[in-house]
C-alpha positions as CSV (number, residue, x, y, z in Angstrom):
1,M,223.5,-25.3,-96.4
2,E,224.0,-26.0,-99.9
3,T,221.1,-26.9,-101.2
4,I,220.4,-29.9,-103.1
5,R,218.0,-31.8,-105.4
6,K,216.6,-34.2,-104.1
7,I,215.4,-37.8,-105.7
8,D,211.8,-39.1,-104.3
9,I,212.5,-42.5,-103.6
10,H,208.3,-43.5,-103.8
11,A,206.9,-41.7,-106.3
12,H,203.3,-42.6,-108.5
13,A,201.8,-41.0,-111.4
14,I,199.3,-42.3,-114.3
15,A,201.1,-42.5,-117.9
16,F,197.2,-42.3,-119.6
17,P,195.2,-39.2,-117.8
18,G,192.3,-39.2,-120.3
19,L,191.7,-43.2,-119.7
20,T,192.5,-43.4,-115.8
21,P,189.6,-42.9,-113.4
22,N,189.6,-40.7,-110.4
23,H,190.4,-41.2,-107.1
24,K,187.3,-42.7,-105.1
25,A,188.2,-41.7,-101.5
26,T,188.5,-37.7,-103.1
27,G,187.7,-37.1,-105.9
28,H,190.6,-36.0,-107.3
29,P,192.9,-37.8,-110.3
30,F,196.5,-39.4,-109.6
31,P,199.0,-37.2,-110.7
32,T,200.2,-37.3,-114.2
33,A,204.2,-36.2,-115.0
34,E,203.3,-33.7,-115.8
35,D,201.6,-32.8,-112.5
36,M,204.5,-34.6,-110.8
37,I,207.2,-32.6,-112.1
38,C,205.6,-29.1,-111.2
39,Y,205.6,-30.7,-107.1
40,Y,209.3,-31.2,-107.4
41,D,210.1,-28.2,-108.8
42,E,208.0,-26.3,-106.0
43,L,210.3,-28.9,-103.7
44,G,213.3,-28.5,-105.1
45,I,213.9,-32.4,-106.4
46,E,215.3,-33.6,-109.1
47,K,214.2,-37.0,-110.0
48,G,211.7,-39.6,-108.9
49,V,211.3,-43.0,-108.9
50,L,208.5,-44.2,-110.5
51,L,206.7,-47.5,-107.9
52,P,203.5,-49.1,-110.5
53,I,200.6,-50.3,-108.4
54,V,199.3,-53.8,-109.8
55,S,197.6,-55.7,-107.1
56,P,193.8,-54.9,-106.7
57,E,193.3,-55.1,-103.5
58,A,191.7,-51.7,-102.6
59,Q,192.7,-50.2,-106.0
60,W,190.0,-48.8,-108.1
61,F,192.4,-49.3,-111.2
62,T,196.6,-50.0,-111.8
63,M,199.7,-48.5,-112.6
64,S,201.1,-50.8,-115.3
65,S,205.0,-52.0,-115.7
66,E,204.9,-50.9,-118.8
67,G,203.0,-47.0,-118.4
68,A,206.0,-46.1,-115.5
69,K,208.9,-47.2,-118.4
70,S,206.9,-45.1,-120.8
71,I,207.0,-42.0,-118.6
72,V,210.5,-42.9,-117.8
73,D,211.2,-43.4,-121.8
74,Q,209.2,-39.3,-122.0
75,Y,211.0,-37.6,-118.8
76,P,214.6,-39.2,-118.6
77,D,215.8,-36.8,-116.5
78,R,213.3,-36.5,-113.9
79,F,212.1,-39.9,-113.1
80,A,213.5,-43.5,-112.8
81,W,211.9,-47.1,-112.6
82,F,210.3,-49.7,-110.4
83,C,208.7,-52.4,-112.0
84,N,206.1,-54.6,-109.9
85,V,205.0,-57.9,-110.1
86,D,202.2,-59.5,-107.8
87,P,202.9,-62.7,-106.3
88,R,200.1,-64.2,-107.4
89,A,201.1,-63.5,-111.2
90,G,201.1,-66.9,-114.1
91,D,200.1,-70.0,-111.7
92,N,199.2,-68.2,-107.8
93,C,201.3,-71.3,-106.8
94,P,205.0,-71.3,-105.1
95,D,207.0,-72.1,-107.1
96,T,206.3,-69.8,-110.4
97,D,208.9,-68.8,-112.1
98,L,208.5,-65.3,-111.0
99,G,212.3,-64.3,-112.5
100,Y,210.5,-64.6,-116.0
101,L,209.1,-61.5,-115.5
102,L,211.6,-59.2,-113.4
103,E,214.6,-60.5,-115.3
104,Q,212.7,-59.0,-118.6
105,Y,212.0,-55.7,-116.9
106,K,215.4,-55.9,-115.5
107,K,217.1,-55.5,-118.7
108,M,214.5,-52.9,-119.3
109,G,216.0,-50.3,-116.9
110,A,213.2,-51.5,-113.6
111,K,215.9,-50.7,-110.6
112,G,214.0,-52.8,-107.6
113,L,210.3,-53.9,-107.4
114,G,207.3,-51.9,-106.0
115,E,204.8,-51.0,-104.2
116,L,204.6,-54.1,-103.2
117,T,200.9,-54.0,-102.1
118,A,199.6,-57.7,-102.5
119,N,197.4,-58.7,-99.4
120,I,198.9,-61.9,-99.3
121,Y,200.9,-62.8,-95.7
122,A,204.3,-61.8,-95.8
123,D,205.6,-64.8,-95.3
124,D,203.4,-67.0,-97.5
125,P,204.8,-69.2,-100.0
126,R,204.2,-67.3,-102.9
127,M,205.6,-64.3,-101.2
128,D,208.6,-65.7,-100.0
129,N,209.2,-67.3,-103.9
130,L,208.9,-63.4,-105.3
131,F,211.1,-62.7,-102.6
132,G,213.8,-65.2,-103.4
133,C,213.0,-63.8,-107.4
134,C,214.3,-60.8,-106.2
135,A,217.2,-61.3,-104.3
136,A,218.5,-63.4,-107.1
137,L,218.5,-60.9,-109.4
138,D,219.2,-57.9,-107.1
139,L,216.0,-55.9,-107.1
140,P,215.7,-54.4,-103.9
141,V,211.5,-54.4,-102.9
142,I,209.8,-51.6,-101.6
143,I,206.7,-52.6,-99.4
144,H,203.4,-51.4,-98.0
145,I,202.8,-53.4,-95.4
146,A,198.9,-53.7,-93.7
147,P,197.2,-55.3,-91.2
148,Q,195.0,-57.9,-91.6
149,E,194.1,-59.4,-95.0
150,G,190.5,-57.3,-96.0
151,G,189.8,-53.9,-95.6
152,Y,193.4,-52.6,-96.8
153,Y,195.9,-53.2,-99.4
154,G,199.5,-53.9,-98.5
155,I,201.4,-57.3,-97.0
156,V,200.3,-58.5,-94.1
157,D,202.7,-58.6,-90.9
158,D,201.2,-59.1,-87.0
159,L,202.2,-56.8,-84.2
160,H,206.1,-55.9,-83.8
161,L,207.6,-57.4,-87.8
162,P,207.7,-61.1,-86.7
163,R,206.9,-62.2,-90.3
164,I,209.0,-59.7,-91.9
165,E,211.9,-60.5,-89.7
166,K,211.7,-64.3,-91.0
167,M,211.9,-63.1,-94.6
168,L,215.1,-61.0,-94.0
169,K,216.4,-63.5,-92.1
170,K,216.2,-66.0,-94.4
171,H,216.8,-63.9,-97.9
172,P,219.6,-62.1,-96.2
173,D,221.2,-61.2,-99.9
174,L,217.3,-59.0,-100.5
175,K,217.1,-55.3,-99.7
176,L,213.5,-55.0,-98.2
177,I,212.5,-50.6,-97.7
178,G,210.2,-50.7,-94.9
179,H,206.5,-48.2,-95.9
180,S,202.9,-47.4,-94.3
181,Q,202.0,-46.8,-90.8
182,A,202.3,-50.7,-89.4
183,F,205.6,-50.2,-90.5
184,W,206.6,-46.8,-88.7
185,S,204.2,-47.3,-86.0
186,E,207.0,-49.8,-84.6
187,I,209.5,-46.6,-84.6
188,S,208.1,-46.8,-81.1
189,A,207.9,-49.1,-78.4
190,D,204.5,-48.6,-77.8
191,N,202.7,-49.5,-80.6
192,T,199.3,-51.7,-80.8
193,D,196.9,-53.1,-82.8
194,E,194.6,-50.4,-81.7
195,I,197.4,-47.1,-82.9
196,R,199.6,-49.3,-85.9
197,C,197.4,-48.1,-88.5
198,G,197.4,-45.0,-87.9
199,Y,199.7,-41.3,-86.7
200,P,200.8,-42.0,-83.3
201,T,201.9,-39.2,-81.9
202,G,204.2,-38.1,-78.4
203,K,207.9,-39.2,-77.7
204,V,209.2,-41.9,-79.2
205,T,210.8,-45.2,-76.8
206,E,212.8,-47.3,-79.2
207,G,211.3,-49.9,-81.1
208,R,211.3,-52.4,-83.4
209,V,212.1,-50.9,-86.6
210,S,215.5,-49.4,-85.3
211,K,216.1,-53.4,-83.7
212,L,215.3,-54.3,-86.9
213,M,217.2,-52.3,-88.8
214,R,220.4,-52.7,-86.4
215,E,220.2,-56.9,-86.3
216,Y,219.7,-56.9,-90.3
217,P,222.0,-55.1,-92.5
218,N,219.0,-56.0,-95.5
219,L,216.2,-53.9,-94.1
220,C,216.0,-50.1,-95.3
221,C,213.2,-47.8,-95.0
222,D,211.6,-44.7,-97.0
223,L,210.3,-41.7,-95.3
224,S,207.3,-41.3,-97.6
225,A,203.7,-40.1,-97.0
226,G,202.6,-38.7,-93.4
227,S,203.5,-42.2,-91.8
228,G,206.9,-41.9,-92.6
229,A,207.1,-38.2,-92.3
230,N,205.3,-38.5,-88.4
231,A,207.5,-40.9,-87.4
232,M,210.3,-38.3,-87.6
233,M,207.9,-35.2,-86.8
234,R,206.8,-36.8,-83.0
235,D,210.3,-36.8,-81.8
236,P,212.8,-34.2,-83.7
237,E,215.2,-36.3,-80.6
238,F,214.8,-39.2,-81.5
239,A,214.7,-38.8,-85.3
240,A,217.6,-37.0,-85.3
241,G,219.4,-40.3,-83.5
242,F,217.5,-42.6,-85.8
243,L,218.6,-40.8,-89.6
244,T,222.0,-40.9,-87.9
245,E,222.6,-44.0,-87.0
246,F,221.2,-45.6,-90.1
247,A,222.0,-43.0,-92.5
248,D,223.0,-45.3,-95.6
249,R,219.6,-46.9,-94.8
250,I,217.4,-44.5,-95.3
251,Y,215.4,-43.1,-98.4
252,Y,213.5,-39.7,-98.8
253,G,210.7,-39.8,-100.7
254,C,207.0,-37.9,-101.1
255,D,204.0,-40.6,-102.2
256,I,202.7,-37.7,-103.4
257,C,198.7,-38.9,-104.7
258,G,197.1,-35.7,-105.4
259,P,196.9,-32.4,-105.2
260,S,196.8,-32.3,-101.7
261,H,200.2,-32.5,-100.5
262,D,200.9,-30.2,-97.7
263,F,203.0,-33.3,-95.8
264,A,205.3,-32.9,-98.3
265,P,206.8,-29.3,-97.9
266,R,206.4,-29.4,-94.4
267,F,208.7,-32.4,-94.0
268,S,211.1,-31.3,-96.1
269,D,211.3,-28.2,-94.2
270,F,211.7,-30.3,-90.8
271,L,214.8,-32.4,-92.6
272,T,216.5,-28.9,-92.9
273,K,215.5,-27.7,-89.7
274,L,217.6,-30.5,-88.4
275,V,220.4,-29.7,-90.2
276,A,220.1,-26.1,-89.3
277,D,219.7,-27.0,-85.6
278,R,222.7,-29.1,-85.7
279,M,221.0,-31.7,-84.7
280,I,222.2,-33.8,-88.2
281,T,225.2,-33.3,-90.1
282,E,224.8,-32.1,-93.4
283,E,225.9,-35.2,-94.7
284,V,223.6,-37.5,-93.1
285,Y,221.4,-35.0,-94.9
286,L,223.0,-35.7,-98.3
287,K,223.0,-39.4,-98.1
288,I,219.1,-38.9,-97.1
289,C,217.6,-37.3,-99.5
290,R,220.3,-37.7,-102.8
291,R,223.4,-39.8,-101.9
292,N,221.5,-43.6,-100.4
293,A,218.9,-42.8,-104.1
294,E,221.9,-42.3,-106.5
295,K,223.4,-45.7,-105.1
296,L,220.3,-47.5,-105.6
297,L,219.5,-46.2,-108.8
298,G,223.2,-46.1,-109.7
299,L,223.4,-42.5,-111.2
């Protein structure tokens, strides 16, 4: 198989390392742009899409849209960026004109919005307002799903994602890109409230993710972090079918948040092996690892 340079749809980097606290859970600093470039050179990644994090839930500092843009200005060949706007911004009302901010960020070069982590319900009127504004401006949204309000970061949905489905149906022009344990555990029908925020193991029986993607062409997904990697690696045979069926709407990603990122090379090797074993075609691999992101970013 010809070696290709991948695009990471899900990247984070701090713009001001001397002013940013270390990650509270790990004690490690978040990666800088220079750190990420080193990781990318190891992993065969050409470019990463920087995702700011602006909502306060379960976070100890924010990564601003302006910071992401400043990194892209320094390293335009290695990064692109999404902007981020909290649905409670401005007046904290469901009729706030969030398009005022979004339109400015889009003019500055933002290719989408995310990672959306505000810990309110996915169908809250304020979230609905943000989704409508993003749809109107053709900005795809990367969402992190959480199981409840409080104690988590991420937009809140119930088991089997009924609130996300409601938004997909209401906003057919909105491209939602699913991410997180609570999203990827829905790969299998045996998902439960007890396991949905972990890393379930074992063979997969087709669950809600496949059914929603089949019914709603505006739903996409990114394979980043342990959540996306686990969903695929727990059942390679199911993964091959899933990746093939939805090859046009799946994005390769890493979600590296520090020096401990051993899952990233393991998952990269897993995808390569699927091709080597003829479980997926080179065309499917190329779409997922590069072409879909090229199209999304207008490269």
